[in-house]
MIMARPA-699111 format. One record per atom (N, C-alpha, C, CB): x, y, z; atom name; residue number from 1. Coordinates in Angstrom, 1 decimal. Glycine has a CB too. Example, Ala and Ser with C-alpha at 12.3 -4.5 7.8 and 13.67 -1.06 7.14 Angstrom:
2
13.2/-5.7/7.8/N/1
12.3/-4.5/7.8/CA/1
13.2/-3.3/7.8/C/1
11.3/-4.5/9.0/CB/1
12.8/-2.2/7.1/N/2
13.7/-1.1/7.1/CA/2
12.9/0.0/7.9/C/2
14.1/-0.6/5.7/CB/2
This chain:
68
23.8/-12.0/-36.5/N/1
23.5/-10.3/-37.5/CA/1
23.3/-9.7/-37.5/C/1
23.2/-9.8/-38.2/CB/1
24.2/-7.8/-37.9/N/2
23.5/-6.8/-37.5/CA/2
23.6/-6.2/-38.6/C/2
23.9/-6.2/-36.3/CB/2
23.2/-5.1/-38.8/N/3
22.9/-4.2/-39.8/CA/3
23.2/-2.5/-38.5/C/3
20.9/-4.6/-40.6/CB/3
23.5/-1.2/-39.7/N/4
23.4/-0.7/-39.1/CA/4
22.0/0.4/-39.9/C/4
24.7/-0.5/-38.8/CB/4
21.7/1.5/-39.7/N/5
20.5/2.4/-40.4/CA/5
20.0/3.6/-39.4/C/5
19.1/1.3/-40.7/CB/5
20.7/4.6/-39.9/N/6
20.8/6.2/-39.3/CA/6
21.6/6.1/-38.5/C/6
19.7/6.9/-38.7/CB/6
22.8/5.5/-37.8/N/7
23.0/5.2/-37.4/CA/7
23.2/4.6/-35.8/C/7
23.1/5.6/-38.0/CB/7
21.6/4.0/-36.1/N/8
21.3/3.0/-34.9/CA/8
21.8/1.5/-34.9/C/8
19.8/2.8/-34.9/CB/8
22.3/0.7/-34.5/N/9
22.8/-1.0/-34.4/CA/9
21.6/-1.4/-34.8/C/9
23.3/-1.8/-33.0/CB/9
21.0/-2.7/-35.7/N/10
20.1/-3.3/-35.6/CA/10
20.8/-4.9/-35.7/C/10
19.2/-2.9/-36.5/CB/10
19.7/-5.6/-34.2/N/11
20.3/-7.4/-34.1/CA/11
19.2/-7.9/-35.3/C/11
19.8/-8.3/-32.1/CB/11
19.2/-8.2/-36.4/N/12
18.3/-9.1/-37.0/CA/12
18.2/-10.8/-36.2/C/12
18.7/-9.3/-38.7/CB/12
17.0/-10.3/-35.7/N/13
15.8/-11.4/-35.2/CA/13
15.6/-12.5/-36.1/C/13
14.4/-10.8/-35.0/CB/13
15.5/-12.1/-37.4/N/14
14.6/-13.4/-38.5/CA/14
15.2/-12.8/-39.9/C/14
12.4/-13.3/-38.5/CB/14
15.6/-13.8/-41.1/N/15
15.4/-13.3/-41.9/CA/15
15.2/-14.4/-43.0/C/15
16.3/-12.4/-41.9/CB/15
14.8/-14.1/-44.1/N/16
14.4/-14.5/-44.7/CA/16
15.1/-14.1/-46.4/C/16
13.4/-14.3/-44.1/CB/16
15.3/-15.0/-47.2/N/17
16.1/-14.8/-48.6/CA/17
17.6/-16.2/-48.5/C/17
17.0/-12.6/-48.6/CB/17
17.9/-15.0/-49.5/N/18
18.0/-14.8/-50.7/CA/18
16.5/-14.6/-51.4/C/18
18.8/-16.0/-51.1/CB/18
16.7/-14.2/-52.4/N/19
15.6/-13.8/-54.0/CA/19
16.5/-12.9/-54.5/C/19
13.9/-13.0/-53.9/CB/19
17.1/-13.8/-55.6/N/20
17.4/-12.9/-56.8/CA/20
17.2/-12.5/-58.1/C/20
18.1/-13.0/-56.9/CB/20
17.8/-11.4/-58.3/N/21
17.5/-10.4/-59.5/CA/21
18.6/-10.3/-60.3/C/21
17.1/-9.1/-59.1/CB/21
18.3/-10.8/-61.6/N/22
19.7/-10.2/-62.1/CA/22
18.9/-9.0/-63.3/C/22
20.9/-11.7/-63.1/CB/22
20.2/-8.7/-63.9/N/23
19.4/-7.2/-64.6/CA/23
19.0/-8.3/-66.3/C/23
21.0/-5.2/-64.9/CB/23
18.7/-7.6/-67.7/N/24
18.7/-8.7/-68.9/CA/24
20.0/-8.4/-69.1/C/24
17.7/-8.6/-70.2/CB/24
21.1/-9.8/-69.3/N/25
21.9/-9.2/-70.2/CA/25
22.1/-9.0/-71.4/C/25
22.5/-9.4/-70.0/CB/25
21.2/-9.7/-71.8/N/26
21.3/-9.1/-73.3/CA/26
20.6/-7.6/-73.6/C/26
20.6/-10.2/-74.2/CB/26
20.6/-6.7/-72.7/N/27
20.3/-4.8/-72.5/CA/27
21.3/-4.3/-72.4/C/27
19.6/-4.2/-71.2/CB/27
21.8/-4.9/-70.4/N/28
22.4/-4.2/-70.1/CA/28
23.4/-5.6/-69.3/C/28
21.7/-3.0/-69.5/CB/28
24.5/-5.1/-69.2/N/29
25.2/-6.0/-67.5/CA/29
25.2/-5.6/-66.8/C/29
26.5/-6.4/-67.1/CB/29
26.1/-5.7/-65.8/N/30
26.2/-5.3/-64.0/CA/30
26.2/-6.7/-63.1/C/30
24.6/-4.2/-63.4/CB/30
26.0/-5.8/-61.9/N/31
26.0/-7.4/-61.0/CA/31
24.2/-7.2/-60.6/C/31
27.3/-7.4/-58.9/CB/31
23.7/-8.3/-60.4/N/32
22.9/-9.0/-59.4/CA/32
22.2/-8.4/-58.3/C/32
23.6/-9.7/-58.9/CB/32
21.1/-8.7/-57.5/N/33
20.9/-8.1/-56.5/CA/33
20.3/-8.8/-55.4/C/33
20.3/-7.3/-56.9/CB/33
20.5/-9.7/-54.8/N/34
20.2/-10.7/-53.5/CA/34
18.8/-9.9/-53.0/C/34
21.7/-10.8/-52.1/CB/34
18.4/-10.2/-52.4/N/35
16.9/-9.1/-52.2/CA/35
16.6/-10.4/-50.3/C/35
14.7/-9.4/-54.5/CB/35
16.9/-9.5/-49.2/N/36
16.6/-10.6/-48.1/CA/36
15.3/-9.5/-47.0/C/36
18.6/-11.1/-47.2/CB/36
14.6/-10.3/-46.7/N/37
13.4/-10.0/-45.7/CA/37
13.6/-9.9/-44.2/C/37
12.3/-11.0/-45.9/CB/37
13.9/-8.9/-43.6/N/38
14.4/-9.4/-42.3/CA/38
13.5/-8.3/-41.0/C/38
16.4/-9.3/-42.3/CB/38
13.3/-9.4/-39.9/N/39
12.9/-8.8/-38.9/CA/39
13.6/-8.2/-38.2/C/39
12.5/-9.3/-38.3/CB/39
14.5/-7.0/-36.8/N/40
15.4/-6.6/-36.0/CA/40
14.5/-7.2/-34.7/C/40
15.8/-5.0/-36.1/CB/40
15.7/-7.3/-33.3/N/41
14.7/-7.7/-32.2/CA/41
14.0/-6.5/-31.7/C/41
15.3/-8.4/-31.0/CB/41
13.7/-5.7/-32.1/N/42
12.5/-4.9/-32.4/CA/42
11.1/-5.2/-32.7/C/42
12.7/-4.2/-33.2/CB/42
10.9/-5.9/-33.8/N/43
10.0/-6.5/-34.3/CA/43
9.4/-5.6/-35.5/C/43
9.2/-6.9/-33.3/CB/43
11.1/-4.5/-35.8/N/44
10.3/-3.8/-37.3/CA/44
11.3/-4.8/-38.4/C/44
10.6/-1.6/-37.6/CB/44
10.5/-5.0/-40.1/N/45
10.7/-5.9/-41.2/CA/45
11.9/-4.3/-41.9/C/45
8.8/-6.6/-42.3/CB/45
12.3/-5.0/-42.3/N/46
12.8/-4.3/-43.3/CA/46
13.7/-5.3/-44.9/C/46
13.8/-3.3/-42.4/CB/46
13.3/-4.3/-45.6/N/47
13.6/-5.1/-47.4/CA/47
15.1/-5.1/-48.2/C/47
12.7/-4.2/-48.7/CB/47
16.1/-5.4/-47.3/N/48
17.7/-5.2/-47.2/CA/48
17.9/-6.2/-48.8/C/48
18.5/-5.9/-45.4/CB/48
19.0/-5.1/-49.7/N/49
19.5/-5.8/-50.5/CA/49
21.0/-5.7/-50.6/C/49
18.9/-5.5/-51.5/CB/49
21.7/-6.9/-51.2/N/50
22.7/-7.3/-51.6/CA/50
22.7/-6.8/-53.5/C/50
22.9/-8.9/-51.1/CB/50
24.2/-5.9/-53.2/N/51
24.8/-5.5/-54.8/CA/51
25.6/-6.4/-55.1/C/51
25.7/-4.0/-55.1/CB/51
25.6/-7.3/-56.3/N/52
27.2/-7.9/-56.4/CA/52
27.2/-9.0/-55.4/C/52
28.6/-6.7/-56.0/CB/52
28.4/-10.1/-55.8/N/53
28.6/-10.8/-55.3/CA/53
29.4/-11.3/-54.0/C/53
28.7/-11.2/-56.0/CB/53
29.6/-12.2/-53.1/N/54
29.4/-12.2/-52.0/CA/54
31.4/-11.8/-52.1/C/54
28.4/-13.8/-51.3/CB/54
32.2/-12.9/-52.8/N/55
33.7/-13.0/-53.5/CA/55
34.1/-11.6/-53.5/C/55
33.7/-13.6/-55.1/CB/55
33.4/-10.5/-54.3/N/56
33.4/-9.4/-55.4/CA/56
33.8/-8.0/-54.1/C/56
31.4/-9.3/-56.4/CB/56
34.3/-6.9/-54.7/N/57
35.0/-6.3/-54.1/CA/57
34.1/-5.1/-53.9/C/57
36.3/-6.2/-54.7/CB/57
33.0/-5.2/-55.1/N/58
32.6/-4.4/-55.6/CA/58
30.9/-4.4/-54.1/C/58
32.6/-4.9/-57.5/CB/58
30.7/-5.8/-53.5/N/59
30.1/-6.5/-53.1/CA/59
29.4/-5.0/-51.7/C/59
31.1/-8.0/-52.8/CB/59
27.7/-4.7/-52.0/N/60
27.2/-3.1/-51.2/CA/60
26.3/-4.1/-49.7/C/60
25.6/-1.8/-52.8/CB/60
25.4/-3.8/-49.1/N/61
24.2/-3.5/-48.9/CA/61
23.3/-2.5/-48.7/C/61
24.2/-4.0/-48.4/CB/61
22.2/-2.4/-49.2/N/62
21.4/-1.4/-48.9/CA/62
20.7/-1.6/-48.1/C/62
20.8/-1.0/-49.5/CB/62
19.1/-0.8/-48.5/N/63
18.0/-1.1/-47.5/CA/63
17.0/-0.5/-48.7/C/63
18.1/-0.2/-45.7/CB/63
16.2/-1.2/-49.4/N/64
15.5/-1.9/-50.3/CA/64
13.7/-1.1/-49.8/C/64
15.9/-3.9/-50.1/CB/64
13.7/-1.1/-48.7/N/65
12.5/-0.7/-47.8/CA/65
11.9/-0.6/-47.0/C/65
12.2/-0.8/-47.7/CB/65
10.9/-0.6/-46.3/N/66
10.4/-0.9/-45.2/CA/66
8.7/-2.1/-45.0/C/66
10.3/0.8/-44.7/CB/66
8.3/-2.9/-44.2/N/67
7.0/-4.0/-44.1/CA/67
6.0/-2.8/-42.8/C/67
7.7/-6.3/-43.2/CB/67
5.3/-3.0/-43.0/N/68
4.2/-2.4/-41.8/CA/68
4.4/-2.8/-40.9/C/68
2.8/-2.5/-41.8/CB/68
């Protein structure tokens, strides 16, 4: 698995997840998020999430944060 951040390609060595976060359906509709903790080949760790279902056309990946 690979992801690109700031123009650099990162090879994922380890991953944990998903942890699904749903919106309050009774307040606001919308897509859920699946969060993953990943480590690249150089040992850097990232917190990624995917918005929407895999089968949906609106599914996108984002970086939510970094781990020290």
